[in-house]
C-alpha positions, 0 to 999 in steps of 0.5 A: 068210294062212291056211295060216300060221296054225296053223304051231308049228315055223317054220326061218329059215333066214340063211346069212351073217355075224353082221351079216346074222343080227342085220339078220334079227331084227326078221324074226324077232321079227314072226314069234314074235310074229305066231305064239304059242307057235312055236318058232324055230329058225335054220339059219346059219353058224359066223359066224351061230350066235356071234351067233344064240345072244344072240337070245332070239326064237331058241329053237335054233341050227343050224351048217351051212356051205353048200356054195353059201356064199363062207365054206363049204370044200369038204366031202362031199355026205354032210354036205348029205344028212344036213342034210337028214336032220335038217331032216326029223327037225324036225316043221317046219311052214314055212320061211323062207329070208332073203338078200341080193338077190345070193343066190339061195335055191334051193339052201336052198329045194331042201333044206326042199322034200327035207326035207318042210317043207310051207311055204316063203316066200322072196324069189326073182327068177325062179319057183321053181314046187314049190320055193317054196310062197311066193314073193315076186317079188323086185324088187331092185336093178332097181326099188329098194334096201332096207334089209336089215332092212326088206327081211326085214321086208316078207317075212315082211309077205306071210304077215301077220307084223309086229312093233311094235317093228323094232329088231334083237335082241340080249341080253348075258347077266349074266355077260358084262356083269359082265365087261364093267365089270370090264374098264372098270374093272381099265383105268380107263375109266369114266362120268365121262369121254367114252371112244371104241371103234374097231374097225379090222378087218373080213374083206373087205380092200375094207371097211377102213379104212387104218389110217394114216387111223386112226391119224390119226383116233385122234392126233387124239380124242385129243388133243381129248377127252383119252380112253382109246380102246379098240381091239377086234378078233379075236385075228388083228388085234392087230398091226393094232391095235398098229401104230394105237395105237402112241405113243398116250396111253391106247390100250388093245388088247382084240383078242382078249380078248372074247367076242361078249357081253362085247364087247357089253357094253363097247359098249353102255358105251360112249358112241362106236364107230368102226367099219368097217362090219361086224358090231361096228357092227350090234352097236352098232345092236342095243344103241343105241350111237351109231356112225360108220361107215365104209362102203365102197360095196361095196353099199348095204342095210347102214347103221346101222339105226335108231340115232344115226349117221354113215356116212361114204364117198366116192362113186365111180362102181364103188360096188356092187361087192360085191367083197370086194377093191377090183377097181379097187385105188384103195379110193377109197370109203374111203382119200379120206374124210379122218380130221378128216371121223371126228373131226368126226362123232365129236364130233358124236355124242358131244354130239348126239341120245339114241342110239335117234335116228337122225340122218344127214347127207342128204350122206354117206349112201346113199340105200335104200327 
């Protein structure tokens, strides 16, 4: 589109978590490549900002706790007015608002409108009138459901932005890579033997595979392979990890011990990650590490992107609930995934195709366009 030909300062908005930011990076790359010499800023949450600082295509990261997002806490309206003023001073030629289909883009669009950003692009279900200069009618979920990466690529394609590299983007600083190698060496984990990273935590309770199931799968893998198991998570998840690894041979807890860059270093070196559907699963996909994804059926569009993977879940009639806490109270979409299925998927991936070759069992993956 002609109006977009000369844009040089682009504001991208993705106010969600780390995984959501990573799934927006192919579209951000498309904007960068289609507008040579442009500068891209990302307005995002504090969680998203940590990931965004590892994305080479992003030149500036702006943190904002948007009051219309689930992750925000109450704050003074003066903070929001200050953010609008900051955006107005940024000299942006255009803004691209990335959302999932369950989110309304209009609050962010209003901020950009008030900040005087002339071009404003987003998916929208209703006519936005003056809030968006470029409106892409949102067909989801009534007509189709796309992978989140594809959704954002389709959005920027509407203004002519494209890329020949649709992988997610994440760069590991050399010092973080060195720290990861040193840590692995200190606990005796190396390339001469198989080893597995396991990530049992998740921000939403509805997306957590049961600790007893984790323990059973870990014990079975340990007995079959005799290999080290590295458990990752936040400091707050240390007790959960200790509960799972108690009594297991060669089971190490890295809970709260890694920066995001160091975690990425460990995952990039790992032959396999087993994880709930949370940030590290998308990090593994960005880095090309095969992943067994314990996929709670809270939503359908966040499966691992362009990486060897197995997506495990038990189908339930209450699928796609979008709830952080299981509204039925039974968690059957995860609790009915048997530990032996996790072990079988892990063993299959350890002996399967190279990392960047996606191979997902049709019977176990959600069907997304």
